BANU-267903 format. One record per residue (C-alpha): residue number from 1; residue in one letter; x, y, z. Coordinates in steps of 0.2 Angstrom, whole numbers, plus 5000, padded with zeros to 4 digits. Each point is the difference from the previous one (the first is absolute). Layout:
// residues N
+------+------+------+------+------+
| resi | resn |   px |   py |   pz |
+------+------+------+------+------+
|  NUM |    A |    X |    Y |    Z |
...
+------+------+------+------+------+
//
This chain:
// residues 316
+------+------+------+------+------+
| resi | resn |   px |   py |   pz |
+------+------+------+------+------+
|    1 |    M | 5640 | 5119 | 4975 |
|    2 |    S | 4994 | 4985 | 4991 |
|    3 |    R | 4984 | 4991 | 5006 |
|    4 |    L | 5011 | 4984 | 5001 |
|    5 |    F | 5012 | 5008 | 5012 |
|    6 |    T | 4986 | 5007 | 5010 |
|    7 |    I | 4992 | 4983 | 5002 |
|    8 |    A | 5017 | 4992 | 5005 |
|    9 |    V | 5003 | 5013 | 5013 |
|   10 |    A | 4983 | 4997 | 5007 |
|   11 |    F | 5002 | 4982 | 5001 |
|   12 |    S | 5017 | 5001 | 5008 |
|   13 |    F | 4993 | 5011 | 5013 |
|   14 |    L | 4985 | 4988 | 5003 |
|   15 |    S | 5012 | 4986 | 5002 |
|   16 |    L | 5011 | 5010 | 5013 |
|   17 |    L | 4984 | 5004 | 5009 |
|   18 |    L | 4994 | 4982 | 5001 |
|   19 |    T | 5017 | 4994 | 5006 |
|   20 |    A | 5001 | 5013 | 5013 |
|   21 |    C | 4982 | 4996 | 5006 |
|   22 |    G | 5005 | 4981 | 5001 |
|   23 |    I | 4987 | 4995 | 4988 |
|   24 |    G | 5010 | 4998 | 4984 |
|   25 |    G | 5000 | 4981 | 5001 |
|   26 |    K | 5012 | 4987 | 5006 |
|   27 |    K | 5018 | 5004 | 5001 |
|   28 |    D | 5016 | 4994 | 5008 |
|   29 |    T | 4999 | 5007 | 5018 |
|   30 |    T | 5018 | 4994 | 5005 |
|   31 |    N | 5007 | 5018 | 5000 |
|   32 |    T | 4983 | 5009 | 5002 |
|   33 |    L | 4995 | 5007 | 5017 |
|   34 |    R | 4982 | 5007 | 5003 |
|   35 |    I | 4998 | 5012 | 5015 |
|   36 |    I | 4983 | 5007 | 5006 |
|   37 |    H | 5004 | 5014 | 5012 |
|   38 |    A | 4992 | 5014 | 5010 |
|   39 |    G | 4998 | 5017 | 4991 |
|   40 |    S | 5012 | 5008 | 5012 |
|   41 |    L | 5014 | 4988 | 4995 |
|   42 |    T | 4999 | 5005 | 4981 |
|   43 |    L | 5016 | 5010 | 5000 |
|   44 |    P | 5009 | 4989 | 5012 |
|   45 |    V | 4995 | 4984 | 4991 |
|   46 |    H | 5006 | 5008 | 4984 |
|   47 |    E | 5017 | 5004 | 5007 |
|   48 |    L | 5001 | 4983 | 5009 |
|   49 |    A | 4996 | 4992 | 4983 |
|   50 |    Q | 5013 | 5010 | 4991 |
|   51 |    A | 5014 | 4996 | 5012 |
|   52 |    F | 4995 | 4981 | 5001 |
|   53 |    K | 5000 | 4999 | 4981 |
|   54 |    A | 5018 | 5008 | 5000 |
|   55 |    E | 5006 | 4986 | 5011 |
|   56 |    N | 4990 | 4987 | 4990 |
|   57 |    P | 5001 | 5003 | 4981 |
|   58 |    G | 4986 | 4993 | 4990 |
|   59 |    V | 4987 | 5001 | 5014 |
|   60 |    E | 4983 | 5008 | 4995 |
|   61 |    I | 4990 | 5007 | 5014 |
|   62 |    L | 4981 | 5004 | 4997 |
|   63 |    T | 4991 | 5011 | 5013 |
|   64 |    E | 4983 | 5005 | 5005 |
|   65 |    A | 4996 | 5013 | 5012 |
|   66 |    W | 4983 | 5000 | 5011 |
|   67 |    G | 4994 | 5004 | 5016 |
|   68 |    S | 5007 | 4986 | 5011 |
|   69 |    K | 4983 | 4992 | 5003 |
|   70 |    A | 4994 | 5002 | 4982 |
|   71 |    G | 5017 | 4992 | 4995 |
|   72 |    A | 4997 | 4985 | 5012 |
|   73 |    R | 4983 | 4998 | 4992 |
|   74 |    R | 5009 | 4999 | 4983 |
|   75 |    V | 5009 | 4985 | 5007 |
|   76 |    I | 4984 | 4992 | 5008 |
|   77 |    D | 4986 | 5003 | 4988 |
|   78 |    I | 5008 | 5004 | 4983 |
|   79 |    N | 5014 | 4987 | 5000 |
|   80 |    T | 5012 | 5013 | 4995 |
|   81 |    P | 5018 | 4993 | 4999 |
|   82 |    A | 5010 | 5006 | 5014 |
|   83 |    D | 5017 | 4994 | 5005 |
|   84 |    V | 5002 | 5014 | 5014 |
|   85 |    F | 4987 | 5010 | 5009 |
|   86 |    M | 5005 | 5015 | 5009 |
|   87 |    S | 4988 | 5009 | 5011 |
|   88 |    A | 5000 | 5016 | 5009 |
|   89 |    D | 4993 | 4991 | 5015 |
|   90 |    Y | 5006 | 4982 | 5005 |
|   91 |    M | 4982 | 4997 | 5008 |
|   92 |    V | 4993 | 5000 | 4982 |
|   93 |    I | 5010 | 4984 | 4997 |
|   94 |    E | 4995 | 4993 | 5017 |
|   95 |    N | 4982 | 5004 | 4998 |
|   96 |    M | 4997 | 4997 | 4982 |
|   97 |    L | 5013 | 4988 | 4993 |
|   98 |    I | 5005 | 4988 | 5014 |
|   99 |    P | 4997 | 4986 | 5001 |
|  100 |    D | 4992 | 4996 | 4983 |
|  101 |    H | 5010 | 5011 | 4989 |
|  102 |    A | 5017 | 5002 | 5009 |
|  103 |    G | 5009 | 4992 | 5015 |
|  104 |    W | 5010 | 5014 | 5007 |
|  105 |    Y | 5006 | 5018 | 4999 |
|  106 |    I | 5015 | 5010 | 5003 |
|  107 |    P | 5000 | 5018 | 5007 |
|  108 |    F | 5012 | 5011 | 4989 |
|  109 |    A | 4996 | 5019 | 5002 |
|  110 |    T | 4992 | 5013 | 5011 |
|  111 |    N | 4991 | 5017 | 4996 |
|  112 |    E | 4990 | 5014 | 5008 |
|  113 |    L | 4985 | 5009 | 4996 |
|  114 |    A | 5000 | 5019 | 4995 |
|  115 |    I | 4988 | 5013 | 4993 |
|  116 |    V | 5006 | 5004 | 4983 |
|  117 |    Y | 4997 | 5016 | 4990 |
|  118 |    T | 5007 | 5012 | 4987 |
|  119 |    P | 5004 | 5019 | 5001 |
|  120 |    R | 4984 | 5003 | 4991 |
|  121 |    S | 4989 | 4991 | 5013 |
|  122 |    R | 4989 | 5012 | 5010 |
|  123 |    Y | 5008 | 5005 | 5016 |
|  124 |    A | 5016 | 4992 | 4996 |
|  125 |    R | 5010 | 5014 | 5008 |
|  126 |    E | 4990 | 4998 | 5016 |
|  127 |    I | 4998 | 4981 | 5003 |
|  128 |    D | 5010 | 4993 | 5015 |
|  129 |    T | 4999 | 4987 | 5013 |
|  130 |    D | 4988 | 5011 | 5011 |
|  131 |    N | 4987 | 5005 | 4987 |
|  132 |    W | 4999 | 4986 | 4986 |
|  133 |    M | 4984 | 4993 | 5008 |
|  134 |    D | 4991 | 5016 | 4998 |
|  135 |    I | 5007 | 5004 | 4983 |
|  136 |    L | 4994 | 4983 | 4993 |
|  137 |    M | 4983 | 5003 | 5007 |
|  138 |    R | 4998 | 5017 | 4991 |
|  139 |    K | 4987 | 5000 | 4987 |
|  140 |    D | 5011 | 5007 | 4986 |
|  141 |    V | 5013 | 4987 | 5003 |
|  142 |    K | 4999 | 4983 | 4991 |
|  143 |    Y | 5010 | 4985 | 5006 |
|  144 |    G | 5002 | 4982 | 4994 |
|  145 |    R | 5004 | 4983 | 5007 |
|  146 |    S | 5000 | 4982 | 4993 |
|  147 |    N | 4987 | 4987 | 5002 |
|  148 |    P | 5003 | 4990 | 5016 |
|  149 |    D | 4992 | 4985 | 4992 |
|  150 |    M | 5013 | 5000 | 4986 |
|  151 |    D | 5015 | 5008 | 5008 |
|  152 |    P | 5010 | 5000 | 5017 |
|  153 |    C | 5003 | 5019 | 4998 |
|  154 |    G | 4981 | 5002 | 5001 |
|  155 |    V | 4999 | 4991 | 5016 |
|  156 |    R | 5015 | 5009 | 5007 |
|  157 |    S | 4993 | 5017 | 4995 |
|  158 |    V | 4984 | 4995 | 5010 |
|  159 |    F | 5011 | 4995 | 5015 |
|  160 |    T | 5010 | 5016 | 5000 |
|  161 |    I | 4984 | 5010 | 4999 |
|  162 |    K | 4992 | 4990 | 5015 |
|  163 |    L | 5017 | 5002 | 5010 |
|  164 |    A | 4999 | 5019 | 4997 |
|  165 |    E | 4983 | 5000 | 5008 |
|  166 |    K | 5006 | 4991 | 5015 |
|  167 |    K | 5016 | 5009 | 5002 |
|  168 |    Y | 4992 | 5017 | 4999 |
|  169 |    G | 4983 | 4996 | 5008 |
|  170 |    K | 4990 | 5006 | 4985 |
|  171 |    E | 4985 | 4990 | 5001 |
|  172 |    G | 4991 | 4997 | 4984 |
|  173 |    F | 5015 | 5005 | 4989 |
|  174 |    A | 5003 | 4983 | 4993 |
|  175 |    N | 4983 | 4998 | 4994 |
|  176 |    A | 4999 | 5017 | 4993 |
|  177 |    L | 5016 | 4999 | 4990 |
|  178 |    L | 4996 | 4983 | 4994 |
|  179 |    S | 4983 | 5005 | 4994 |
|  180 |    K | 5008 | 5015 | 4990 |
|  181 |    D | 5006 | 4999 | 4982 |
|  182 |    R | 4996 | 4982 | 4998 |
|  183 |    D | 4999 | 5002 | 4981 |
|  184 |    N | 5019 | 5002 | 5001 |
|  185 |    I | 5003 | 4982 | 5006 |
|  186 |    R | 5011 | 4990 | 4988 |
|  187 |    P | 5005 | 4982 | 4998 |
|  188 |    K | 5018 | 5003 | 5005 |
|  189 |    E | 5009 | 5014 | 5008 |
|  190 |    T | 5011 | 5004 | 4985 |
|  191 |    D | 4984 | 5003 | 4990 |
|  192 |    L | 4998 | 5015 | 5010 |
|  193 |    I | 5016 | 5009 | 4994 |
|  194 |    A | 4993 | 5005 | 4983 |
|  195 |    L | 4985 | 5008 | 5009 |
|  196 |    L | 5011 | 5009 | 5011 |
|  197 |    E | 5012 | 5006 | 4987 |
|  198 |    S | 4985 | 5006 | 4989 |
|  199 |    H | 4994 | 5010 | 5014 |
|  200 |    H | 4984 | 4990 | 5001 |
|  201 |    I | 5003 | 4997 | 5018 |
|  202 |    D | 5011 | 5009 | 5013 |
|  203 |    Y | 5006 | 4987 | 5012 |
|  204 |    I | 5002 | 4981 | 5000 |
|  205 |    F | 5005 | 4987 | 5013 |
|  206 |    L | 5015 | 4991 | 4993 |
|  207 |    Y | 5016 | 4991 | 5005 |
|  208 |    R | 5014 | 5012 | 5003 |
|  209 |    S | 5011 | 4989 | 4989 |
|  210 |    V | 4989 | 5003 | 4985 |
|  211 |    A | 5000 | 5019 | 5003 |
|  212 |    V | 5019 | 5000 | 5001 |
|  213 |    Q | 5001 | 4990 | 4984 |
|  214 |    H | 4988 | 5012 | 4990 |
|  215 |    G | 5008 | 5016 | 5007 |
|  216 |    L | 4984 | 5005 | 5009 |
|  217 |    E | 4997 | 5011 | 5015 |
|  218 |    Y | 4995 | 4991 | 5016 |
|  219 |    L | 4995 | 5003 | 5018 |
|  220 |    Q | 5010 | 4988 | 5011 |
|  221 |    L | 4988 | 4994 | 5013 |
|  222 |    P | 5005 | 4996 | 5018 |
|  223 |    D | 5005 | 4982 | 5004 |
|  224 |    S | 4983 | 4998 | 5010 |
|  225 |    L | 4991 | 5002 | 4983 |
|  226 |    N | 5012 | 4995 | 4986 |
|  227 |    L | 4999 | 4981 | 5004 |
|  228 |    G | 5019 | 4999 | 4998 |
|  229 |    N | 5006 | 4997 | 5018 |
|  230 |    F | 5000 | 4982 | 5006 |
|  231 |    A | 5002 | 5005 | 5018 |
|  232 |    L | 4982 | 5008 | 4999 |
|  233 |    N | 4991 | 4984 | 4994 |
|  234 |    D | 4990 | 5000 | 5016 |
|  235 |    W | 4994 | 5017 | 4996 |
|  236 |    Y | 4997 | 4997 | 4982 |
|  237 |    G | 4990 | 4984 | 5005 |
|  238 |    K | 4987 | 5011 | 5008 |
|  239 |    V | 4991 | 5003 | 4983 |
|  240 |    S | 4993 | 4987 | 4988 |
|  241 |    M | 4988 | 4998 | 4985 |
|  242 |    E | 4990 | 4987 | 4990 |
|  243 |    T | 5006 | 4996 | 4982 |
|  244 |    L | 4995 | 4987 | 4987 |
|  245 |    G | 5009 | 4984 | 5002 |
|  246 |    A | 5006 | 4987 | 4988 |
|  247 |    K | 4983 | 4992 | 4996 |
|  248 |    P | 4984 | 5008 | 4994 |
|  249 |    G | 4990 | 5006 | 5015 |
|  250 |    E | 5014 | 4998 | 5012 |
|  251 |    T | 5007 | 5014 | 5011 |
|  252 |    I | 5015 | 5002 | 5011 |
|  253 |    T | 5005 | 5011 | 5014 |
|  254 |    E | 5016 | 5010 | 4997 |
|  255 |    V | 5009 | 5007 | 5015 |
|  256 |    G | 5012 | 5014 | 4999 |
|  257 |    E | 5019 | 4996 | 5001 |
|  258 |    A | 5017 | 5007 | 4993 |
|  259 |    M | 5002 | 4997 | 4982 |
|  260 |    V | 5008 | 4984 | 4993 |
|  261 |    Y | 5001 | 4996 | 4982 |
|  262 |    G | 5000 | 4981 | 4996 |
|  263 |    L | 5004 | 4989 | 4986 |
|  264 |    T | 4997 | 4982 | 4995 |
|  265 |    I | 5001 | 4987 | 4986 |
|  266 |    P | 4982 | 4995 | 4996 |
|  267 |    F | 4997 | 4981 | 4997 |
|  268 |    K | 4996 | 5004 | 4982 |
|  269 |    S | 5017 | 5006 | 4997 |
|  270 |    E | 5007 | 4993 | 4983 |
|  271 |    N | 5018 | 5004 | 5005 |
|  272 |    T | 5004 | 4998 | 5018 |
|  273 |    E | 5019 | 4999 | 4998 |
|  274 |    L | 5001 | 5017 | 4992 |
|  275 |    A | 4987 | 5007 | 5012 |
|  276 |    E | 5011 | 4994 | 5015 |
|  277 |    A | 5015 | 5008 | 4992 |
|  278 |    F | 4991 | 5017 | 4997 |
|  279 |    I | 4994 | 5000 | 5018 |
|  280 |    A | 5017 | 4996 | 5007 |
|  281 |    F | 5006 | 5015 | 4990 |
|  282 |    V | 4986 | 5011 | 5007 |
|  283 |    L | 5005 | 4995 | 5018 |
|  284 |    H | 5019 | 5002 | 4997 |
|  285 |    P | 5006 | 5015 | 5011 |
|  286 |    D | 5012 | 5007 | 4987 |
|  287 |    K | 4988 | 4997 | 4985 |
|  288 |    G | 4981 | 5000 | 5001 |
|  289 |    Q | 4999 | 5007 | 5018 |
|  290 |    A | 5012 | 5014 | 4995 |
|  291 |    I | 4989 | 5005 | 4985 |
|  292 |    L | 4985 | 5000 | 5011 |
|  293 |    S | 5008 | 5011 | 5013 |
|  294 |    R | 5006 | 5012 | 4986 |
|  295 |    L | 4981 | 5001 | 4995 |
|  296 |    G | 4994 | 5004 | 5017 |
|  297 |    Q | 4996 | 4982 | 5007 |
|  298 |    E | 5011 | 4994 | 5014 |
|  299 |    P | 5002 | 4982 | 5005 |
|  300 |    V | 4990 | 4991 | 5012 |
|  301 |    T | 5010 | 4998 | 5017 |
|  302 |    D | 4987 | 4995 | 5013 |
|  303 |    F | 4988 | 4986 | 4994 |
|  304 |    Q | 4998 | 4982 | 5005 |
|  305 |    N | 4995 | 4990 | 4984 |
|  306 |    P | 4989 | 4985 | 5005 |
|  307 |    Y | 5004 | 4992 | 4983 |
|  308 |    G | 5019 | 4999 | 5002 |
|  309 |    D | 5001 | 4981 | 5000 |
|  310 |    K | 4989 | 4999 | 4985 |
|  311 |    L | 5011 | 5011 | 4989 |
|  312 |    P | 5010 | 4992 | 4985 |
|  313 |    E | 5017 | 4994 | 5005 |
|  314 |    S | 5008 | 5013 | 4989 |
|  315 |    L | 4991 | 5014 | 5010 |
|  316 |    R | 5003 | 4995 | 5018 |
+------+------+------+------+------+
//
């Protein structure tokens, strides 16, 4: 292989990388859509993007996956171009983006929390809904969760652990488990999958949809713990925690509730027309919602949106 050819390939790769990162200089954004999304939406967003592009030839979609809170900070602090922001928790939009960086949100999917493992995980043949608390506390077992200050799944993991303590009357369990294996905390929940598959850890708190998408084993938790049942919001609301807010030094109190994913168009969007078209596709029952359902995330059916009158006309 010639040196000139090697240089050309390297330059082409660098150009592609810069374009994908949104830092390759000015370009025509007419047919380009930039999406920042939750890590748990990586596969769904890929399939949504492919289906949307099939209906809209010539459209280019660039995506970034982050913990939802970290993604919001990309919009706030780093001025990352984003036409659509898709969060694993609508409250990230409420608490961090509204009113300075966005004016509304739309709920678009649900989920539930599970304990995910592989056949090689210690005690994989034993774990069940009656003994998982004891198994995770064993000294020879390692578990992982995501960072609550960066990722809603991390917050929800804490809520599930606290709810388990309340439900089963095991005083001190939550503090004990949350103090264990802290070196296995990662920025977003999907970062934990590699640790699990490499057998570095045995169990992770993860969304059921992600486990299904990756073909992983999982323990389905009861509705009282999985944060997936809207009828149990009063029960979920008995637990809370403090996390970092949108501004330096600011903290917010997050309260347990059933999972609701939300999306919005940030004020910094450079292509609101295409963003609205993509969101309409996501919300369409026979298009985006069908894709999400197939990938383990059902539509939101029981939610009062306080921003209904602030939505773009095309999305009302």
